[in-house]
C-alpha positions in Angstrom: 5.8 36.5 -41.9 4.0 33.1 -42.4 7.0 31.1 -41.2 7.3 33.2 -38.0 3.6 32.6 -37.2 3.9 28.8 -37.8 7.0 28.6 -35.6 5.2 30.5 -32.8 2.3 28.1 -32.9 4.6 25.1 -32.8 6.4 26.4 -29.8 3.1 27.1 -28.0 1.9 23.5 -28.8 5.1 22.0 -27.4 4.8 24.0 -24.2 1.2 22.8 -23.7 1.8 19.2 -24.5 4.7 17.8 -22.4 6.5 14.6 -23.3 5.2 13.0 -20.1 1.6 13.5 -21.3 2.4 12.1 -24.7 4.3 9.1 -23.4 2.1 8.3 -20.4 4.1 9.2 -17.3 7.4 8.5 -15.5 8.6 6.8 -12.4 10.4 7.4 -9.1 13.9 6.5 -8.0 12.8 2.9 -7.3 11.4 2.4 -10.8 7.8 2.5 -9.6 5.1 3.3 -12.1 2.1 2.7 -9.9 -0.5 5.3 -8.9 1.4 6.3 -5.7 4.9 6.2 -7.3 4.4 8.1 -10.5 5.9 11.6 -10.6 3.7 12.3 -13.7 1.0 10.1 -15.1 -0.8 9.9 -18.4 -3.8 12.2 -18.8 -5.4 9.7 -21.1 -7.9 7.1 -19.8 -6.0 4.4 -18.0 -6.0 1.8 -15.3 -3.3 2.1 -12.6 -2.1 -1.3 -11.3 -0.3 -1.5 -8.0 1.5 -4.6 -6.8 0.6 -4.7 -3.1 3.7 -5.8 -1.1 5.0 -2.9 1.0 3.6 -0.9 3.9 5.9 2.1 4.0 8.0 2.2 0.8 6.2 2.8 -2.5 5.0 -0.3 -4.3 5.9 -1.1 -7.8 3.2 -1.0 -10.5 2.3 -0.3 -14.1 -0.5 1.1 -16.2 -2.9 -0.3 -18.7 -3.3 2.2 -21.4 -4.7 0.7 -24.6 -8.3 -0.1 -25.6 -7.2 -3.7 -26.1 -6.0 -3.9 -22.5 -9.3 -2.4 -21.3 -11.3 -4.9 -23.3 -9.2 -7.8 -22.0 -9.7 -6.6 -18.4 -13.4 -6.3 -19.0 -13.4 -9.9 -20.2 -11.9 -11.1 -16.9 -14.7 -9.3 -15.0 -17.7 -10.5 -17.0 -20.2 -13.1 -15.9 -18.3 -14.2 -12.8 -19.9 -16.3 -10.0 -20.1 -14.6 -6.6 -17.6 -15.4 -3.9 -17.7 -15.0 -0.1 -15.8 -12.1 1.4 -12.2 -13.3 1.8 -10.1 -13.0 5.0 -7.1 -11.4 3.2 -3.8 -10.8 5.1 -2.8 -7.2 5.8 1.0 -7.4 5.5 3.3 -8.7 2.7 2.1 -10.0 -0.6 -1.5 -8.9 -1.1 -2.2 -9.2 -4.8 -3.1 -6.5 -7.3 -5.1 -3.3 -6.8 -6.4 -1.5 -9.9 -7.8 2.0 -10.0 -9.8 3.2 -13.0 -9.0 6.6 -14.3 -11.6 7.6 -16.8 -12.2 4.2 -18.6 -15.8 3.8 -19.4 -17.5 0.5 -18.5 -15.0 -0.6 -15.8 -15.4 -0.5 -12.0 -13.8 2.3 -10.0 -11.6 -0.1 -8.2 -10.6 -3.8 -8.6 -8.5 -5.9 -6.3 -7.6 -9.6 -7.0 -5.9 -12.0 -4.7 -5.9 -15.7 -4.0 -8.7 -16.5 -6.5 -11.0 -13.7 -5.4 -11.9 -10.5 -7.2 -13.3 -7.5 -5.3 -14.9 -4.7 -7.2 -15.9 -1.3 -5.8 -18.2 0.9 -7.9 -20.6 3.7 -6.9 -20.1 2.7 -3.2 -21.1 -0.9 -3.8 -18.5 -3.6 -2.9 -18.9 -7.1 -4.5 -16.8 -10.2 -4.5 -16.4 -12.8 -7.3 -14.4 -15.9 -8.1 -11.5 -15.2 -10.4 -12.7 -17.8 -12.8 -11.0 -16.5 -15.9 -7.6 -15.9 -14.4 -7.3 -12.1 -14.0 -4.5 -12.5 -11.4 -2.4 -14.8 -13.6 -2.8 -12.3 -16.5 -1.7 -9.4 -14.3 1.3 -11.5 -13.1 2.3 -12.0 -16.7 1.9 -8.3 -17.5 4.1 -7.5 -14.5 6.7 -10.1 -15.5 6.9 -8.5 -19.0 8.0 -5.3 -17.3 10.4 -7.2 -15.0 8.3 -6.5 -11.9 8.5 -9.9 -10.3 9.6 -9.3 -6.7 7.3 -11.3 -4.4 5.0 -12.4 -7.1 3.5 -15.9 -7.4 1.6 -17.4 -10.3 -2.1 -18.0 -9.4 -4.2 -20.7 -10.8 -7.6 -20.1 -12.4 -10.5 -20.9 -10.2 -13.3 -23.0 -11.6 -15.6 -22.9 -8.6 -15.8 -21.6 -5.1 -14.2 -24.7 -3.6 -10.9 -24.0 -5.5 -10.4 -20.5 -4.2 -6.9 -20.3 -2.6 -7.3 -19.1 1.0 -4.1 -19.2 2.8 -4.7 -19.3 6.6 -3.5 -16.4 8.7 -0.7 -17.2 11.0 -2.0 -18.1 14.4 -0.3 -18.4 17.8 -2.3 -21.0 19.7 -0.9 -19.8 23.1 -3.3 -17.3 24.5 -1.6 -14.1 25.5 -3.3 -11.4 27.6 -1.8 -8.0 26.7 -3.0 -4.9 28.5 -3.6 -1.7 26.5 -0.8 0.8 26.8 -1.5 4.1 28.5 -3.0 7.0 26.5 -2.8 10.8 26.6 -6.5 11.4 25.7 -5.4 13.1 22.4 -5.4 10.0 20.3 -7.2 10.1 16.9 -10.3 8.0 16.5 -10.1 4.8 14.4 -11.9 5.8 11.2 -11.1 3.2 8.4 -13.8 4.4 6.1 -12.1 7.8 5.9 -8.9 6.2 4.8 -10.2 3.4 2.6 -11.9 5.6 0.0 -10.3 4.9 -3.5 -9.0 8.4 -4.0 -7.4 8.4 -0.5 -6.3 4.8 -0.1 -3.8 4.6 -3.0 -2.1 7.9 -2.2 -1.5 7.4 1.5 0.8 4.9 3.3 1.5 3.9 6.9 3.5 7.0 7.6 0.7 9.4 6.5 -1.7 7.3 8.6 0.5 7.3 11.7 0.7 11.1 11.5 -3.1 11.3 10.7 -2.5 13.3 7.6 -4.3 12.6 4.3 -1.9 13.7 1.6 -1.6 13.3 -2.2 1.5 11.0 -2.0 3.2 8.5 0.2 5.1 10.1 3.1 8.6 9.1 4.1 10.4 9.9 7.4 12.9 12.8 7.0 11.9 13.6 3.4 13.3 17.0 2.4 15.9 16.9 5.2 19.4 15.6 5.4 18.1 12.9 7.7 16.1 10.9 5.2 17.0 7.3 5.6 18.5 5.1 2.8 16.2 3.4 0.3 15.8 -0.4 0.1 19.0 -2.0 -1.1 21.2 0.8 0.1 23.6 0.5 3.0 22.3 1.7 6.4 18.7 0.6 6.0 18.2 0.1 9.7 16.3 1.4 12.8 19.0 4.0 13.6 18.5 5.7 10.3 14.7 5.7 10.5 14.7 6.9 14.1 16.9 9.9 13.2 14.5 10.7 10.3 11.5 10.5 12.6 13.1 12.9 15.0 13.9 15.2 12.1 10.2 15.3 11.4 9.4 16.4 14.9 8.7 13.1 16.6 10.0 12.5 20.1 11.0 9.1 21.4 9.0 7.8 24.4 8.8 4.7 26.5 6.1 2.5 25.0 4.7 1.8 28.5 4.2 5.5 29.2 1.6 8.0 27.9 2.6 10.9 25.6 2.0 14.4 26.8 -1.5 15.8 26.4 -1.9 17.1 22.8 0.1 14.3 21.3 -0.3 10.5 20.8 1.8 7.5 20.4 3.1 5.8 17.2 5.5 2.8 16.8 8.1 2.1 14.1 9.1 -1.4 12.9 11.4 -2.6 10.2 12.0 -5.5 7.8 15.6 -4.7 6.9 16.3 -7.8 4.8 12.9 -8.3 3.1 12.0 -11.3 5.2 15.1 -13.2 4.2 15.2 -11.8 0.7 11.8 -13.0 -0.3 10.3 -9.5 -0.3 11.6 -5.9 -0.7 13.0 -4.4 2.6 10.4 -2.1 4.1 9.4 -0.1 7.2 6.0 0.2 8.9 4.2 2.4 11.4 1.4 1.7 13.9 -0.8 4.3 15.6 -2.5 4.3 18.9 -6.2 5.3 18.7 -8.8 6.5 21.1 -9.6 3.7 23.5 -6.0 2.4 23.6 -6.0 -0.1 20.7 -3.7 0.3 17.7 -4.3 0.4 14.0 -2.2 0.7 10.8 -2.5 1.2 7.1 -0.2 -1.0 5.0 0.9 1.0 1.9 -1.9 1.5 -0.6 -4.1 -1.1 1.1 -6.8 -0.7 3.7 -6.5 0.7 7.2 -7.1 -2.0 9.8 -7.0 -2.5 13.5 -5.8 -6.2 13.3 -2.4 -7.7 13.2 -1.1 -10.5 10.8 -3.1 -13.1 12.8 -6.3 -11.1 12.6 -6.2 -10.1 16.2 -6.7 -6.7 17.8 -3.5 -4.8 18.6 -3.0 -3.9 22.2 0.8 -3.5 22.0 2.7 -3.3 18.6 5.7 -4.9 20.4 3.8 -8.2 20.8 1.6 -7.9 17.7 2.0 -10.5 14.9 4.0 -8.5 12.3 4.7 -11.4 9.8 4.7 -10.6 6.1 3.2 -13.0 3.6 5.6 -14.3 0.8 5.1 -16.5 -2.2 6.3 -19.4 0.0 4.0 -18.7 3.0 4.9 -16.4 5.8 8.2 -14.6 6.4 9.7 -13.1 9.5 8.3 -9.7 8.5 8.9 -6.5 10.5 11.0 -8.2 13.1 13.0 -5.1 14.2 11.1 -3.0 16.7 12.6 0.5 16.5 10.6 2.2 19.3 7.6 4.3 20.2 7.3 8.1 19.5 5.0 10.9 20.3 3.3 12.9 17.5 1.5 16.1 17.9 -2.3 15.6 17.4 -3.6 17.3 14.3 
């Protein structure tokens, strides 16, 4: 009788504690282990690290799980000199984003890029010089897990003058672009709504274009036979993504015409070859907002109403859509796939 009771207890324990919880999570079909890509994540205290590169497809990432990792991370964030707010690019390689899940003594969110660390904690945003080399350490951690696409080693900053600030691409020729017509049903531009830590890392450009805050990255055609190929697979092109968008209920429209009342306009662009092989292939969506201007949310990054040159977007066809690479700036989302109407939510 005692053996039967013990067996029943062991079975119950195994049902309650899954292997994913014991081992700290899994990944998706692209091998992503970041906060937006994990099918299951550890329930233990952890720090989710996302390598910010994509706008539509899920970014790769990894987790910091040990007390030694937490202590090391804390050492990189201690007694740092303040830095001015950086003018970070919005597309392509954008550094590392860290989300704290239950680790005492660490900020809620940390981002590091080009010699600057941004921390967000209890609603307070602060910037510091990456004096101790946090970005280099994260690059080494990523390399140990063979996550090296688009990465570049960063040097340690000793003072504010050594911060690496790569200038945004700039077209010196002034171009006057008129705002495209609107239906009157466009959503308002509300970046604060999308840039909260618990929203930002789970929602990409496709969720933003549809104005739907969800618990995971959206993908055109997901759950239908029209879902487009993944990066590296044949047929990763505009035709496949247009078919997927239509399967999700979008209707193609002339960019120069307004959508019917009760709907608004979005635009799809593609980087099918990863800017010449320097980055992963990716897709991206833009959304027209109230007033006629456009905005977008690149992957797990911030929603913004500026293009890659830091200029307001009046027409996604003419907007600067370059992606930053480790060598500078790549062609980026060069394929313009079209405009579509989406029902207002």
